[in-house]
C-alpha positions in Angstrom: -43.3 -24.7 -54.9 -44.0 -27.0 -51.9 -45.3 -25.4 -48.7 -43.1 -25.8 -45.6 -44.4 -28.7 -43.4 -44.7 -27.9 -39.8 -45.7 -30.0 -36.8 -47.2 -29.1 -33.5 -44.6 -29.8 -30.8 -46.9 -28.9 -27.9 -49.0 -25.9 -26.6 -49.4 -24.5 -30.2 -45.6 -24.4 -30.8 -44.5 -25.5 -34.2 -41.3 -26.8 -35.8 -40.4 -27.3 -39.4 -40.1 -30.9 -40.3 -37.3 -30.3 -42.8 -35.1 -28.8 -40.1 -35.4 -31.7 -37.6 -32.4 -34.0 -37.3 -33.3 -36.1 -34.3 -36.0 -36.5 -31.6 -34.5 -37.9 -28.4 -35.7 -39.0 -25.0 -34.3 -36.5 -22.5 -33.6 -38.7 -19.5 -30.1 -39.9 -20.1 -27.0 -38.1 -18.7 -25.6 -37.2 -22.2 -29.0 -35.6 -23.1 -28.9 -33.5 -19.9 -25.4 -32.4 -20.8 -26.5 -31.6 -24.4 -29.3 -29.4 -22.9 -26.9 -27.5 -20.6 -24.4 -27.0 -23.5 -27.2 -25.6 -25.7 -28.3 -23.3 -22.9 -24.7 -21.9 -22.5 -24.5 -21.3 -26.3 -27.9 -19.6 -26.4 -29.2 -22.4 -28.7 -31.9 -23.8 -26.3 -35.6 -23.3 -27.1 -37.9 -24.3 -24.3 -41.4 -25.1 -25.7 -42.6 -27.0 -22.6 -44.6 -24.1 -21.0 -43.2 -25.1 -17.6 -44.2 -28.8 -18.0 -41.9 -31.8 -17.8 -39.6 -32.2 -20.8 -40.5 -35.4 -22.6 -38.5 -35.0 -25.7 -35.5 -33.1 -27.1 -35.6 -32.1 -30.7 -32.2 -31.4 -32.4 -32.3 -29.2 -35.5 -29.9 -28.8 -38.4 -29.0 -25.3 -37.2 -27.7 -26.9 -33.9 -30.7 -25.6 -31.9 -32.1 -27.8 -29.2 -35.9 -27.7 -28.6 -37.4 -29.0 -25.4 -40.9 -30.3 -25.8 -43.5 -31.6 -23.3 -44.7 -34.1 -26.0 -43.3 -37.7 -26.1 -40.7 -38.4 -28.8 -42.9 -41.2 -30.2 -45.9 -38.8 -30.5 -43.8 -36.3 -32.4 -42.5 -39.0 -34.7 -46.1 -40.1 -35.4 -47.1 -36.6 -36.2 -44.2 -36.3 -38.6 -45.2 -39.5 -40.3 -48.8 -38.3 -40.6 -47.7 -35.0 -42.1 -45.4 -36.6 -44.7 -48.1 -39.1 -45.6 -50.5 -36.3 -46.2 -48.0 -34.5 -48.4 -47.5 -37.7 -50.5 -51.2 -38.1 -50.9 -51.7 -34.5 -52.0 -49.2 -34.7 -54.8 
């Protein structure tokens, strides 16, 4: 059985790679609306530790995770994790 792959999304917070649907830059107006709607539905997870939000992670359970790590950095971490998994098989 394969172990769940998790990545660091900042400040020691982790997210399961298999649950991530999208990683989005937070600065556009639609993304701000998405954040507010998630807050109203109690589906918002703030993992920024009070820092500026640099990426929004959308999960398959419709949760929205705010991260202080850039979207590109998180994507690179996912790529590194999946590459490590392929090499270990």
